[in-house]
Structure formats: C-alpha cells, structure tokens
MIZAPA-699002 format. One record per residue (C-alpha): residue in one letter; x negated, y, z negated. Coordinates in steps of 0.02 Angstrom, whole numbers, plus 50000, padded with zeros to 5 digits. Example, Ala and Ser with C-alpha at 12.3 -4.5 7.8 and 13.67 -1.06 7.14 Angstrom:
% residues 2
a493854977549610/s493164994749643/
END
This chain:
% residues 271
m512694545752352/p514024545852488/e513224549452657/l513954555952820/p515134541152859/e515844540952683/v516134559852677/e516894559752851/s518064545652798/v518634556252651/r518834571552765/r519924561952887/g520974554952747/l521194571952666/e521594582052823/p523394576752857/h523894579452675/v523224597152649/v523174606752814/g524604619252815/r524834617452627/t524604631552502/f523764630252332/e525054632852194/s524034628452040/v522274622851997/q521664615851831/v519814613251796/l519644599751663/h517734599151654/p516624614651676/r515264605251771/a516514601451909/n516604620151948/r514864625551894/g514204641451972/q515934649451984/d516024666551899/e517914668551916/p519264655851870/l519534644152017/s521414645551999/g521354664252029/l520324661752186/l521364647852264/i523194650652218/g524114657052371/k522764651252493/e523404641052641/v522264627352706/a521844629352890/a520634614852912/v519574601952824/a517804602952893/r516144593952866/r514304594752906/g513204580452849/k513654576452669/f514514593252642/m516404595052656/w517444610852637/l519194617852657/e519444632452777/f520844644952742/v522094654352849/g521514672252877/e519654668052878/d518654668153041/s518014650353063/m516484656953155/d515984669453020/p514564662052912/h515104673552770/r516904667252765/d517494660352598/v517814641552592/l518104628552457/f516624616652452/i517074599252390/h515434590352358/l515584572152305/g513874570752223/m513494553052164/s515234547352115/g516514560652163/q518204555152230/v519604565652305/r521244556652276/i522974560752339/g524244559952198/t524134558452011/t522864547551922/d522624541351745/s520724540851764/p519764546851610/h518564554851734/l519824567051809/r518884583651826/i520014594851931/s521874593751969/a522734604552100/q524524606152158/l524874611252338/s526504615752422/g527604601552479/g527264591652320/v525474587052367/e524334584052219/l522434583052234/s521414574552099/f519524576052090/v518814561351993/d516954560751955/q516224548551830/r514464555751832/t514984574051856/f513664577651990/g515004583052114/y515914599652114/w517204611352189/l516534628652229/y517404643352314/a515984652552400/p515394659452568/w515024646052698/a513284653652718/k512814644152560/i512454629052673/s511874638352829/h510154630252809/i510884612752829/g510484605052997/i511784599653125/d512204581553095/p511994567553223/l513864565453251/e514214583853290/p514514588153474/d513144601553470/f511804589653405/d510274591453518/i509424574653504/v507904579353610/a507544595353513/t507834586553347/a506634572653398/r505294585753430/r505574593453258/l505504576153181/r503824573053263/a503164589353187/k503354581953013/k501764575252934/t502694564452808/a503224546352822/v504624544752949/k505804538352812/t505504554452715/a505744565152870/l507424556852907/l508044561952735/d507654580352766/q509384588152774/t508744603652863/l508184592753009/a509764582553034/s511044581952895/g512034567252832/i510704553652839/g510384546652666/n509454531752598/i510614518352665/y510744524452844/a508914529452854/d508424511352817/e509724504752939/s509184516753077/l507334512653056/w507724494053062/a508794496053219/a507444506253306/q506074494153247/i505044508153170/p504074505253007/p504684517252871/r502914521752814/k502384527152989/r501924545652994/a503274555053089/s501984565353183/t501284549453263/l502944544653344/r503094545653532/q504504556853590/k505474542253662/d505344532853497/a505944547953398/v507424549553516/a507774530853499/l507754532653309/l509024546753311/e510094537153435/a510044522453314/a510614534053174/q512084539653280/e512564521753321/v512384515153144/m513394529253066/a514744528353200/a514914509653164/a515004513052976/l516324526353002/k517444513953093/v517574503452933/g517674517752810/g515834518752762/t514854508752635/s515494504352461/f514484494452335/d515624498052186/s517184507752139/l516274524552131/y516554528052317/v518324526152383/n519384535252510/v520824546952465/n522004532052454/g520834522252339/e520184510352473/s518354505352487/g517274505452644/y516684488952716/f515064492752807/s514074484352666/r514534467952753/s513584473752909/l511994480552829/a510424473552912/a509084480852798/y509684490952649/g509794480852489/r509244464652575/a507474462652508/g506974444252509/q508324439452633/p507894434352813/c507824447952945/q509304446053061/r508154448953210/c506614438253176/g506964428553016/t505524435952915/p505984439752734/l506364458152714/e505314468352594/r505614483052479/c504444497652442/v504604515052371/i504314530152485/s504414547552411/g505334540352263/r506654531652369/s506924512952376/t506594507252554/h507014490752639/f506194484752800/c505554469952900/p503654468552891/h503584458853054/c504714467253182/q504694485153121/
END
C-alpha cells in the first residue's frame, strides 16, 4: 500500500493541474471505487472549484472553494489509493479505469485501480479526524508522540503502524526506521527509553523525507505518480525486502519475521 512519501508525491503532482479548476463531469465506472456514497458523485462534484490538494498520512483529499479549511465538518473529496490506486492526468486506455472526471481548462483525471481497494468519496473531513498528525507535518510534536508510543504494550513495529499515533508510516518505512534507529522490531514499545523513542521518530522523518525526494518506493507498476513515473527509493532500502542479504551497517545477514501479521525485516546483530 502506498505510504506517506508515495501519497505526498501524488499530491504534489496533482496540485498544479487541479487547483483553480472546476469539475465539469464525473463518470464512475466501477461501484467499488465510490462505495459508501448515497448520492451520485457527479451531482456532488459538478460545479465545485478545487481550492487545494491536502494530505495527512496516507489520506489525500481535495478542498473546495467556499468551504472553511479549518472546519472539521467541511465537505471534501477523499482520494484513497488503497493497494493499487493511481491518479493519472489525461486519458488512459487501462482496463482498470474506475473513475473519469473532466475539469475546466481541459484537465482530465483518471482513477485507475487494479485491485479496487481504493476509492473516491465526497464526505465531511471529520471522517478521518481520528488519524494522527504525520511526522512530516509542521505541527508534529515528536516528544509528545514518543511518550504516547512508549505507552503502547505491543511490539514497537506494531505501535509504529498505529495510524492514530502517527499517520503515514506503513510496513516499508517502519522497517527502515527501526533499522536506522537500531531498535529491534519485536521490542515492546513500553520498554523504550524516551530518547530512543524520539530517535525512532526522527529516523522515520528522515527516511520518509529521503524517500519523498525520489518519488517514494515502487516495486511494480501498481504505484506511479500522476505522470506515470515510478519512485526510486527501493534502490536505497536498507532493511525492507532484503532478508538474507548483508546488513549495510555490520554485514550480518538480515532476517525476516512476522509481527502482528506483517512481514518484518531486520538485522539480528545491530538492532
């Protein structure tokens, strides 16, 4: 599933094409891509002018002119990528096209989703009010978040994946952050020292910022940016997906285990 750097890459790519544009038509080609919507999406969006493209963690949404951006009950268009969702600018001949929208100025948005886990949903922003501030937001309080992390009695890998604690960290960047901070993924979060919890969250910030610079992580064609380009951070991964390969820090072969149902990669010597 795309994580914070991938979703932010899509947000940045989408922003210059849609801000200031007005929805002129919307066609939903697969009902799962707009599940949970009681009214036709076209009736809700046509005539709406896009004011901003925003994001928190893995969630991205369009803000509209006339809505107070500080009101948690404002209506927005959530664009959730799920496992394989893509937002593309322009037409596409993909057999997995789920939603097509025309905006003013000749801009066409195509939502392609092979596995149909993603969706567009016009709903109040309060739908995601429980999602925690992500590590790249200006208001992220790393000290307070570290304390909340240390209150968790689960494995630290599991705690990092809790989107109510700090959103946007998924399986890839949890493994990378733990490796960078030299913390074993099975360690109980409540046994971390405060300085180690802070160091772990700092590592998450650094890893995801580095991934964002190269467009995120792509292992196949399911994640691409709005122009169809892949991210290249997979070339810089130190832990995720490298079981059996030497640790870049100490040379010990990396290992893989399963924690809370998630594949986890780590160095048994220096973590």
